[in-house]
Backbone as CSV, one residue per row, in Angstrom:
resi,resn,N_x,N_y,N_z,CA_x,CA_y,CA_z,C_x,C_y,C_z
1,UNK,-28.008,36.278,1.985,-27.193,35.774,0.886,-26.803,34.323,1.117
2,UNK,-26.391,34.004,2.374,-26.017,32.635,2.686,-27.160,31.690,2.407
3,UNK,-28.356,32.044,2.895,-29.493,31.143,2.779,-29.986,31.054,1.341
4,UNK,-29.857,32.156,0.582,-30.244,32.113,-0.827,-29.354,31.155,-1.595
5,UNK,-28.037,31.222,-1.343,-27.104,30.306,-2.018,-27.381,28.867,-1.628
6,UNK,-27.681,28.652,-0.357,-27.965,27.308,0.126,-29.208,26.755,-0.547
7,UNK,-30.266,27.573,-0.648,-31.515,27.128,-1.270,-31.312,26.831,-2.745
8,UNK,-30.484,27.661,-3.416,-30.208,27.452,-4.833,-29.490,26.135,-5.063
9,UNK,-28.464,25.857,-4.256,-27.720,24.603,-4.391,-28.622,23.412,-4.146
10,UNK,-29.463,23.506,-3.131,-30.370,22.401,-2.832,-31.312,22.136,-3.991
11,UNK,-31.842,23.207,-4.597,-32.771,23.048,-5.712,-32.101,22.380,-6.904
12,UNK,-30.842,22.769,-7.174,-30.134,22.182,-8.303,-29.895,20.695,-8.109
13,UNK,-29.481,20.313,-6.898,-29.162,18.906,-6.670,-30.422,18.072,-6.538
14,UNK,-31.498,18.670,-6.023,-32.762,17.932,-5.928,-33.290,17.564,-7.312
15,UNK,-32.896,18.327,-8.318,-33.364,18.044,-9.676,-32.670,16.839,-10.289
16,UNK,-31.607,16.340,-9.648,-30.868,15.183,-10.151,-31.284,13.936,-9.388
17,UNK,-31.108,12.755,-9.971,-31.487,11.531,-9.268,-30.731,11.371,-7.959
18,UNK,-31.409,10.880,-6.931,-30.789,10.693,-5.611,-29.835,9.510,-5.651
19,UNK,-28.746,9.615,-4.940,-27.819,8.505,-4.833,-28.312,7.535,-3.770
20,UNK,-27.909,6.289,-3.921,-28.284,5.286,-2.932,-27.499,5.510,-1.647
21,UNK,-28.061,5.047,-0.547,-27.400,5.091,0.744,-26.933,6.494,1.107
22,UNK,-27.815,7.478,0.951,-27.426,8.855,1.219,-28.635,9.658,1.647
23,UNK,-28.527,10.509,2.682,-29.646,11.389,3.027,-30.001,12.268,1.830
24,UNK,-31.291,12.489,1.596,-31.680,13.311,0.456,-31.262,14.763,0.706
25,UNK,-31.182,15.544,-0.368,-30.648,16.891,-0.279,-31.524,17.821,0.545
26,UNK,-32.837,17.583,0.555,-33.705,18.423,1.382,-33.366,18.245,2.860
27,UNK,-33.098,17.010,3.260,-32.716,16.737,4.654,-31.391,17.403,4.986
28,UNK,-30.429,17.290,4.070,-29.120,17.894,4.303,-29.236,19.424,4.348
29,UNK,-30.075,19.992,3.484,-30.259,21.444,3.477,-30.840,21.934,4.797
30,UNK,-31.787,21.188,5.364,-32.350,21.577,6.661,-31.298,21.490,7.761
31,UNK,-30.472,20.460,7.706,-29.394,20.290,8.686,-28.426,21.469,8.601
32,UNK,-27.997,21.806,7.381,-27.047,22.898,7.182,-27.654,24.233,7.612
33,UNK,-28.907,24.474,7.283,-29.547,25.735,7.659,-29.598,25.888,9.182
34,UNK,-29.897,24.795,9.879,-29.934,24.860,11.342,-28.562,25.252,11.892
35,UNK,-27.497,24.683,11.342,-26.157,25.046,11.800,-25.849,26.513,11.524
36,UNK,-26.188,26.983,10.329,-25.920,28.373,9.977,-26.672,29.342,10.888
37,UNK,-27.845,28.926,11.345,-28.658,29.776,12.223,-28.380,29.519,13.690
38,UNK,-27.300,28.763,13.968,-26.882,28.435,15.334,-27.991,27.704,16.101
39,UNK,-28.618,26.802,15.385,-29.621,25.937,15.994,-29.109,24.510,16.078
40,UNK,-29.961,23.613,16.546,-29.611,22.194,16.670,-30.384,21.406,15.627
41,UNK,-29.709,20.811,14.656,-30.413,20.093,13.591,-30.924,18.735,14.040
42,UNK,-31.863,18.220,13.268,-32.346,16.859,13.475,-31.286,15.880,12.989
43,UNK,-30.964,14.848,13.766,-29.905,13.916,13.356,-30.194,13.259,12.012
44,UNK,-29.128,12.981,11.271,-29.263,12.183,10.058,-29.609,10.750,10.438
45,UNK,-30.476,10.123,9.648,-30.819,8.714,9.864,-29.841,7.853,9.075
46,UNK,-28.597,7.814,9.550,-27.561,7.029,8.865,-27.019,5.987,9.831
47,UNK,-26.656,4.841,9.277,-26.116,3.768,10.113,-24.857,3.145,9.523
48,UNK,-24.785,3.020,8.195,-23.641,2.372,7.572,-22.534,3.371,7.277
49,UNK,-21.281,2.907,7.124,-20.195,3.822,6.759,-20.471,4.572,5.455
50,UNK,-21.079,3.912,4.473,-21.363,4.574,3.196,-22.361,5.707,3.389
51,UNK,-23.413,5.463,4.162,-24.397,6.515,4.432,-23.767,7.672,5.193
52,UNK,-22.932,7.329,6.164,-22.305,8.353,6.995,-21.383,9.242,6.177
53,UNK,-20.536,8.644,5.350,-19.620,9.423,4.525,-20.381,10.264,3.504
54,UNK,-21.446,9.706,2.943,-22.227,10.454,1.965,-22.913,11.650,2.628
55,UNK,-23.398,11.467,3.856,-24.011,12.576,4.586,-22.998,13.703,4.778
56,UNK,-21.762,13.335,5.160,-20.734,14.363,5.335,-20.435,15.075,4.027
57,UNK,-20.276,14.310,2.954,-19.950,14.917,1.659,-21.012,15.926,1.243
58,UNK,-22.278,15.561,1.414,-23.347,16.471,1.015,-23.436,17.679,1.947
59,UNK,-23.197,17.467,3.233,-23.210,18.585,4.170,-22.088,19.565,3.850
60,UNK,-20.894,19.048,3.599,-19.761,19.917,3.268,-20.047,20.708,1.995
61,UNK,-20.655,20.058,0.994,-21.002,20.772,-0.237,-21.956,21.926,0.048
62,UNK,-22.889,21.721,0.957,-23.816,22.790,1.342,-23.084,23.914,2.076
63,UNK,-22.267,23.549,3.061,-21.606,24.550,3.894,-20.517,25.292,3.135
64,UNK,-20.026,24.715,2.043,-19.008,25.398,1.248,-19.556,26.661,0.601
65,UNK,-20.864,26.777,0.482,-21.434,27.998,-0.089,-21.145,29.206,0.804
66,UNK,-21.500,29.163,2.110,-21.188,30.307,2.973,-19.794,30.285,3.582
67,UNK,-19.186,29.105,3.734,-17.930,29.007,4.495,-16.698,28.871,3.620
68,UNK,-16.849,28.769,2.322,-15.696,28.738,1.431,-15.306,27.341,0.996
69,UNK,-14.403,27.286,0.038,-13.989,26.024,-0.571,-13.259,25.119,0.417
70,UNK,-13.215,23.841,0.060,-12.407,22.885,0.829,-10.937,23.223,0.630
71,UNK,-10.211,23.343,1.736,-8.798,23.718,1.675,-7.881,22.671,2.292
72,UNK,-8.443,21.606,2.830,-7.612,20.583,3.442,-8.447,19.527,4.129
73,UNK,-7.799,18.744,4.974,-8.422,17.614,5.655,-8.204,17.773,7.156
74,UNK,-9.203,17.409,7.940,-9.063,17.373,9.396,-9.182,15.935,9.870
75,UNK,-8.368,15.573,10.847,-8.438,14.255,11.456,-8.658,14.423,12.957
76,UNK,-9.716,13.823,13.471,-9.888,13.711,14.917,-8.960,12.595,15.349
77,UNK,-7.771,12.980,15.807,-6.655,12.041,15.925,-6.371,11.621,17.359
78,UNK,-7.329,11.800,18.250,-7.093,11.351,19.622,-7.222,9.842,19.747
79,UNK,-7.776,9.205,18.719,-7.861,7.746,18.672,-7.380,7.265,17.297
80,UNK,-7.023,5.997,17.221,-6.630,5.382,15.955,-7.575,4.224,15.673
81,UNK,-8.143,4.145,14.451,-7.936,5.093,13.353,-8.665,6.404,13.609
82,UNK,-8.135,7.515,13.082,-8.789,8.804,13.292,-10.036,8.929,12.430
83,UNK,-10.901,9.861,12.801,-12.072,10.187,11.993,-11.736,11.371,11.103
84,UNK,-12.214,11.342,9.870,-11.845,12.360,8.893,-12.972,13.356,8.650
85,UNK,-12.584,14.612,8.493,-13.507,15.667,8.100,-12.851,16.557,7.063
86,UNK,-13.601,17.530,6.562,-13.086,18.463,5.558,-12.857,19.830,6.191
87,UNK,-11.710,20.441,5.862,-11.434,21.815,6.268,-11.931,22.760,5.188
88,UNK,-12.763,23.723,5.578,-13.219,24.763,4.670,-12.460,26.054,4.971
89,UNK,-12.536,27.004,4.056,-11.772,28.252,4.188,-12.032,28.953,5.518
90,UNK,-13.282,28.952,5.990,-13.621,29.640,7.236,-12.882,29.060,8.431
91,UNK,-12.442,27.821,8.319,-11.774,27.151,9.429,-10.284,27.464,9.496
92,UNK,-9.790,28.237,8.524,-8.362,28.559,8.472,-8.099,30.064,8.325
93,UNK,-9.118,30.880,8.270,-8.896,32.279,7.901,-8.494,33.182,9.063
94,UNK,-8.697,32.751,10.317,-8.360,33.594,11.462,-6.936,33.305,11.933
95,UNK,-6.189,34.376,12.196,-4.816,34.253,12.685,-4.765,34.457,14.192
96,UNK,-3.664,34.016,14.793,-3.474,34.150,16.230,-3.715,35.590,16.674
97,UNK,-4.439,35.744,17.793,-4.792,37.058,18.304,-6.183,37.515,17.910
98,UNK,-6.881,36.729,17.089,-8.222,37.095,16.650,-9.183,37.172,17.839
99,UNK,-10.196,38.006,17.712,-11.266,38.109,18.706,-12.569,37.651,18.061
100,UNK,-13.206,36.655,18.667,-14.406,36.043,18.113,-15.487,35.969,19.176
101,UNK,-16.721,35.796,18.735,-17.825,35.615,19.670,-17.660,34.291,20.408
102,UNK,-17.904,34.303,21.712,-17.841,33.061,22.484,-18.945,32.109,22.044
103,UNK,-20.081,32.654,21.644,-21.170,31.799,21.172,-21.168,31.800,19.637
104,UNK,-20.112,31.208,19.090,-19.991,31.145,17.637,-20.843,30.037,17.046
105,UNK,-21.416,29.191,17.899,-22.312,28.126,17.477,-23.300,27.842,18.581
106,UNK,-24.223,26.925,18.327,-25.218,26.592,19.347,-24.576,25.930,20.560
107,UNK,-23.564,25.093,20.316,-22.850,24.407,21.399,-21.347,24.545,21.141
108,UNK,-20.786,25.727,21.432,-19.382,25.967,21.099,-18.427,25.097,21.895
109,UNK,-17.344,24.707,21.251,-16.322,23.888,21.892,-14.987,24.162,21.212
110,UNK,-13.908,23.839,21.922,-12.552,24.068,21.429,-11.822,22.733,21.325
111,UNK,-11.162,22.505,20.191,-10.317,21.322,20.020,-8.922,21.791,19.625
112,UNK,-7.920,21.569,20.481,-6.552,21.970,20.128,-5.945,20.991,19.133
113,UNK,-4.963,21.472,18.393,-4.309,20.575,17.445,-3.133,21.239,16.768
114,UNK,-2.695,20.634,15.696,-1.592,21.158,14.906,-1.996,21.075,13.437
115,UNK,-1.696,22.139,12.705,-2.018,22.215,11.286,-0.748,21.957,10.497
116,UNK,-0.729,20.864,9.740,0.478,20.413,9.046,0.344,20.688,7.553
117,UNK,1.363,21.303,6.982,1.412,21.499,5.532,2.243,20.372,4.920
118,UNK,1.717,19.763,3.857,2.389,18.613,3.248,2.745,18.911,1.800
119,UNK,3.722,18.140,1.286,4.038,18.237,-0.133,3.208,17.222,-0.909
120,UNK,3.434,17.132,-2.208,2.607,16.253,-3.042,2.791,14.785,-2.712
121,UNK,3.893,14.422,-2.056,4.126,13.043,-1.637,3.582,12.765,-0.237
122,UNK,2.988,13.773,0.393,2.418,13.587,1.719,3.429,13.724,2.840
123,UNK,4.578,14.328,2.568,5.575,14.546,3.626,5.277,15.865,4.331
124,UNK,5.333,15.843,5.663,5.110,17.064,6.431,6.296,18.005,6.236
125,UNK,6.017,19.236,5.813,7.099,20.190,5.585,7.085,21.330,6.596
126,UNK,5.924,21.624,7.193,5.847,22.660,8.219,4.570,22.438,9.018
127,UNK,4.454,23.174,10.127,3.288,22.991,10.985,3.004,24.275,11.757
128,UNK,1.777,24.412,12.221,1.343,25.565,13.001,0.481,25.100,14.155
129,UNK,0.579,25.734,15.325,-0.419,25.477,16.372,-1.800,25.873,15.841
130,UNK,-2.798,25.102,16.186,-4.129,25.318,15.594,-5.205,25.094,16.645
131,UNK,-6.116,26.044,16.748,-7.290,25.906,17.611,-8.516,25.767,16.719
132,UNK,-9.126,24.589,16.721,-10.361,24.363,15.974,-11.545,24.750,16.859
133,UNK,-12.464,25.502,16.293,-13.663,25.930,17.011,-14.836,25.132,16.456
134,UNK,-15.382,24.283,17.305,-16.423,23.344,16.897,-17.788,23.796,17.387
135,UNK,-18.814,23.384,16.660,-20.188,23.496,17.134,-20.685,22.068,17.322
136,UNK,-20.793,21.648,18.578,-21.193,20.268,18.855,-22.639,19.997,18.485
137,UNK,-23.396,21.043,18.146,-24.749,20.824,17.633,-24.721,20.056,16.322
138,UNK,-23.605,20.125,15.595,-23.481,19.372,14.341,-23.442,17.873,14.588
139,UNK,-23.121,17.472,15.819,-23.107,16.050,16.174,-24.458,15.696,16.762
140,UNK,-25.493,15.986,15.986,-26.855,15.928,16.513,-27.246,14.546,17.013
141,UNK,-26.630,13.528,16.464,-26.998,12.187,16.874,-26.232,11.659,18.067
142,UNK,-25.284,12.417,18.611,-24.495,11.957,19.748,-23.027,12.214,19.522
143,UNK,-22.186,11.479,20.239,-20.739,11.681,20.121,-20.023,10.455,19.564
144,UNK,-20.762,9.497,19.026,-20.121,8.328,18.442,-19.546,8.672,17.068
145,UNK,-18.825,7.724,16.479,-18.150,7.986,15.216,-19.139,8.342,14.108
146,UNK,-20.292,7.691,14.079,-21.271,7.969,13.026,-21.716,9.416,13.067
147,UNK,-22.083,9.907,14.251,-22.540,11.290,14.377,-21.419,12.271,14.072
148,UNK,-20.209,11.976,14.534,-19.099,12.907,14.334,-18.708,13.011,12.864
149,UNK,-18.669,11.878,12.181,-18.292,11.915,10.769,-19.393,12.563,9.934
150,UNK,-20.643,12.188,10.157,-21.746,12.769,9.388,-21.806,14.279,9.583
151,UNK,-21.492,14.765,10.788,-21.516,16.194,11.082,-20.202,16.896,10.808
152,UNK,-19.329,16.292,10.010,-18.021,16.863,9.658,-17.227,17.262,10.893
153,UNK,-17.255,16.406,11.904,-16.513,16.565,13.159,-16.956,17.779,13.963
154,UNK,-18.019,18.451,13.518,-18.474,19.653,14.208,-17.674,20.895,13.855
155,UNK,-16.789,20.824,12.870,-15.918,21.946,12.514,-16.725,23.162,12.060
156,UNK,-16.345,24.341,12.580,-17.022,25.578,12.178,-16.026,26.694,11.862
157,UNK,-15.120,26.995,12.794,-14.112,28.033,12.606,-12.760,27.490,13.061
158,UNK,-11.726,28.316,12.940,-10.411,27.910,13.413,-9.477,29.094,13.470
159,UNK,-8.453,28.985,14.305,-7.459,30.045,14.469,-6.076,29.418,14.304
160,UNK,-5.248,30.030,13.455,-3.968,29.445,13.053,-2.811,30.261,13.619
161,UNK,-1.820,29.559,14.200,-0.634,30.198,14.736,0.493,30.262,13.733
162,UNK,1.697,30.617,14.187,2.844,30.762,13.278,3.255,29.436,12.657
163,UNK,3.790,29.520,11.457,4.214,28.320,10.723,5.715,28.118,10.899
164,UNK,6.097,26.926,11.326,7.492,26.592,11.593,7.787,25.200,11.029
165,UNK,9.069,24.831,10.939,9.388,23.451,10.519,8.751,22.444,11.466
166,UNK,8.317,21.326,10.916,7.669,20.290,11.713,8.697,19.598,12.608
167,UNK,8.472,19.548,13.938,9.422,18.836,14.815,9.474,17.347,14.480
168,UNK,10.656,16.752,14.672,10.808,15.322,14.414,9.991,14.486,15.404
169,UNK,9.939,14.938,16.648,9.202,14.226,17.688,8.022,15.083,18.141
170,UNK,6.817,14.533,18.200,5.669,15.336,18.629,5.878,15.889,20.038
171,UNK,5.889,17.208,20.205,6.099,17.777,21.538,4.825,17.746,22.376
172,UNK,5.003,17.937,23.666,3.835,18.116,24.526,3.243,19.501,24.263
173,UNK,2.002,19.697,24.638,1.337,20.975,24.403,0.497,21.327,25.620
174,UNK,0.147,22.610,25.719,-0.608,23.098,26.864,-1.710,24.020,26.381
175,UNK,-2.941,23.774,26.862,-4.086,24.631,26.562,-4.441,25.395,27.830
176,UNK,-4.538,26.712,27.701,-4.856,27.553,28.848,-5.995,28.518,28.507
177,UNK,-6.786,28.850,29.511,-7.822,29.872,29.404,-7.577,30.884,30.510
178,UNK,-7.287,32.129,30.119,-6.945,33.185,31.079,-5.822,32.756,32.024
179,UNK,-4.850,32.016,31.479,-3.690,31.604,32.259,-3.865,30.334,33.058
180,UNK,-5.095,29.818,33.176,-5.346,28.578,33.911,-5.316,27.392,32.951
181,UNK,-4.728,26.292,33.371,-4.598,25.131,32.508,-5.943,24.453,32.263
182,UNK,-6.270,24.286,31.012,-7.467,23.559,30.602,-7.107,22.110,30.283
183,UNK,-5.982,21.918,29.606,-5.550,20.564,29.238,-4.048,20.552,29.018
184,UNK,-3.385,19.525,29.537,-1.976,19.267,29.263,-1.926,18.069,28.321
185,UNK,-1.388,18.272,27.132,-1.461,17.275,26.071,-0.102,16.625,25.852
186,UNK,0.024,15.372,26.234,1.252,14.631,25.955,1.330,14.329,24.461
187,UNK,2.463,14.695,23.844,2.688,14.412,22.418,1.532,14.918,21.564
188,UNK,1.181,16.180,21.816,0.135,16.896,21.078,-1.268,16.347,21.331
189,UNK,-1.409,15.356,22.196,-2.726,14.801,22.468,-3.267,13.915,21.364
190,UNK,-2.386,13.495,20.439,-2.828,12.626,19.346,-2.262,11.224,19.557
191,UNK,-2.950,10.233,18.981,-2.691,8.838,19.327,-1.589,8.179,18.511
192,UNK,-1.020,8.878,17.539,0.052,8.313,16.706,0.926,9.470,16.236
193,UNK,2.167,9.194,15.832,3.023,10.261,15.311,2.367,10.954,14.111
194,UNK,2.534,12.277,13.983,1.888,12.995,12.882,2.166,12.400,11.506
195,UNK,3.431,12.049,11.218,3.730,11.545,9.883,3.048,10.210,9.621
196,UNK,2.912,9.367,10.652,2.206,8.090,10.471,0.742,8.330,10.129
197,UNK,0.114,9.300,10.792,-1.283,9.632,10.489,-1.411,10.166,9.066
198,UNK,-0.466,10.992,8.674,-0.524,11.578,7.331,-0.250,10.526,6.270
199,UNK,0.667,9.605,6.538,0.947,8.521,5.579,-0.306,7.675,5.348
200,UNK,-1.014,7.343,6.428,-2.233,6.545,6.288,-3.294,7.321,5.513
201,UNK,-3.402,8.619,5.791,-4.359,9.456,5.054,-3.991,9.513,3.579
202,UNK,-2.703,9.647,3.279,-2.268,9.706,1.882,-2.662,8.436,1.137
203,UNK,-2.516,7.293,1.793,-2.911,6.028,1.138,-4.413,6.000,0.890
204,UNK,-5.187,6.446,1.859,-6.640,6.459,1.689,-7.053,7.392,0.554
205,UNK,-6.464,8.580,0.516,-6.821,9.543,-0.530,-6.416,9.033,-1.907
206,UNK,-5.237,8.401,-1.992,-4.802,7.854,-3.277,-5.744,6.757,-3.748
207,UNK,-6.212,5.920,-2.807,-7.147,4.849,-3.165,-8.478,5.417,-3.649
208,UNK,-8.816,6.613,-3.179,-10.059,7.273,-3.595,-9.875,8.101,-4.861
209,UNK,-8.649,8.100,-5.404,-8.388,8.844,-6.628,-8.172,10.325,-6.410
210,UNK,-7.795,10.721,-5.176,-7.573,12.122,-4.884,-6.299,12.297,-4.053
211,UNK,-5.141,12.154,-4.699,-3.889,12.255,-3.944,-3.663,13.675,-3.421
212,UNK,-2.734,13.790,-2.495,-2.394,15.107,-1.957,-1.935,16.053,-3.059
213,UNK,-2.268,17.326,-2.883,-1.691,18.394,-3.692,-0.596,19.070,-2.870
214,UNK,0.462,19.490,-3.514,1.532,20.166,-2.805,1.024,21.411,-2.095
215,UNK,1.363,21.566,-0.812,0.912,22.710,-0.041,-0.396,22.505,0.683
216,UNK,-1.003,21.343,0.503,-2.265,21.065,1.182,-2.035,20.978,2.693
217,UNK,-3.087,21.268,3.466,-2.970,21.288,4.920,-3.831,20.207,5.558
218,UNK,-3.296,19.635,6.624,-3.990,18.598,7.389,-4.026,19.028,8.849
219,UNK,-5.206,19.115,9.424,-5.352,19.452,10.839,-5.451,18.165,11.645
220,UNK,-4.503,17.983,12.571,-4.515,16.832,13.474,-5.047,17.329,14.815
221,UNK,-6.242,16.881,15.184,-6.939,17.430,16.339,-6.897,16.489,17.524
222,UNK,-6.657,17.051,18.697,-6.760,16.310,19.950,-8.216,16.325,20.400
223,UNK,-8.479,15.719,21.552,-9.846,15.660,22.070,-10.364,17.064,22.386
224,UNK,-11.676,17.200,22.331,-12.324,18.474,22.632,-12.051,18.861,24.085
225,UNK,-11.771,20.134,24.333,-11.528,20.624,25.684,-12.756,20.396,26.564
226,UNK,-12.554,20.150,27.859,-13.675,19.790,28.731,-14.583,20.947,29.121
227,UNK,-14.321,22.144,28.643,-15.155,23.295,28.966,-15.319,24.159,27.726
228,UNK,-16.452,24.845,27.656,-16.717,25.740,26.531,-16.110,27.112,26.805
229,UNK,-15.732,27.841,25.767,-15.210,29.192,25.978,-16.302,30.126,26.479
230,UNK,-15.881,31.142,27.242,-16.820,32.129,27.771,-16.388,33.534,27.379
231,UNK,-17.348,34.467,27.294,-16.979,35.849,26.941,-15.944,36.404,27.913
232,UNK,-14.967,37.109,27.368,-13.919,37.711,28.177,-12.705,36.830,28.370
233,UNK,-12.762,35.577,27.932,-11.627,34.680,28.109,-10.653,34.786,26.935
234,UNK,-9.383,34.533,27.237,-8.342,34.383,26.222,-7.802,32.963,26.308
235,UNK,-7.937,32.225,25.204,-7.442,30.851,25.150,-6.123,30.826,24.400
236,UNK,-5.206,29.978,24.893,-3.866,29.896,24.320,-3.445,28.429,24.223
237,UNK,-2.978,28.051,23.054,-2.384,26.733,22.845,-0.894,26.941,22.601
238,UNK,-0.066,26.362,23.474,1.386,26.507,23.366,2.005,25.165,23.000
239,UNK,2.841,25.163,21.950,3.522,23.950,21.503,5.006,24.262,21.378
240,UNK,5.857,23.703,22.243,7.296,23.953,22.142,7.831,23.613,20.743
241,UNK,8.618,24.526,20.198,9.162,24.327,18.858,8.298,24.915,17.765
242,UNK,7.013,25.133,18.072,6.106,25.726,17.083,5.577,27.086,17.523
243,UNK,5.631,27.356,18.817,5.099,28.627,19.294,3.711,28.475,19.880
244,UNK,2.905,29.519,19.775,1.589,29.524,20.402,0.561,30.162,19.474
245,UNK,-0.693,29.803,19.690,-1.810,30.440,19.006,-2.792,30.899,20.076
246,UNK,-3.317,32.111,19.901,-4.176,32.745,20.911,-5.470,33.173,20.249
247,UNK,-6.590,32.986,20.960,-7.881,33.495,20.512,-8.586,34.132,21.691
248,UNK,-9.145,35.322,21.452,-9.902,36.057,22.468,-11.389,35.893,22.199
249,UNK,-12.172,35.727,23.259,-13.617,35.564,23.103,-14.338,36.766,23.715
250,UNK,-15.292,37.265,22.974,-16.082,38.411,23.462,-17.517,37.983,23.730
């Protein structure tokens, strides 16, 4: 069913004129199919920011068929300016305590972060501990900004913790696997205060003609953990003031 929907979407868009500075839909369809089959796709031949963003937009449109609608924005926020990706429904549907396959992608990886709910003015109203589950195979061209943005930051799945009021000051956080520390994150491991990142995103979205909707969610992600999850492990992200989110791997 997934592949049938993907092929149908590709056929429809291929029938329309190609946009400039953008990978053609057949190329994007092959890239998306490789990800869905837990393979490693051929890198996009993109170099300019316009090509890179267009590649991401087309990839997200393809992946929205099996993974659900766009539900928010993700920022790789370990550096400033952050890199932007799209959150799909599959990246938010698992709650703390979920059990998932350790090999959920060709190159599984974990990125800790915080999921912030905003109002229509872009003010943070609540937040949740968030574990993003990435497939680094989506970064087929490498780990530079071009590859990460074109591959939608490698986002595949996600696990969401309890929702609480957003702390005024970003707290430190701790990532553990089976009780052993994987990463200690000063100030959530992000390079700027959450509200400053969200304010900048709000300006960018408004300039693009797509302002925030009330209740929209923004995932602020720290750097990818230095080790991949393994079967039998339990990973935990603890954030004082927000609680913890846990995911079990089988």
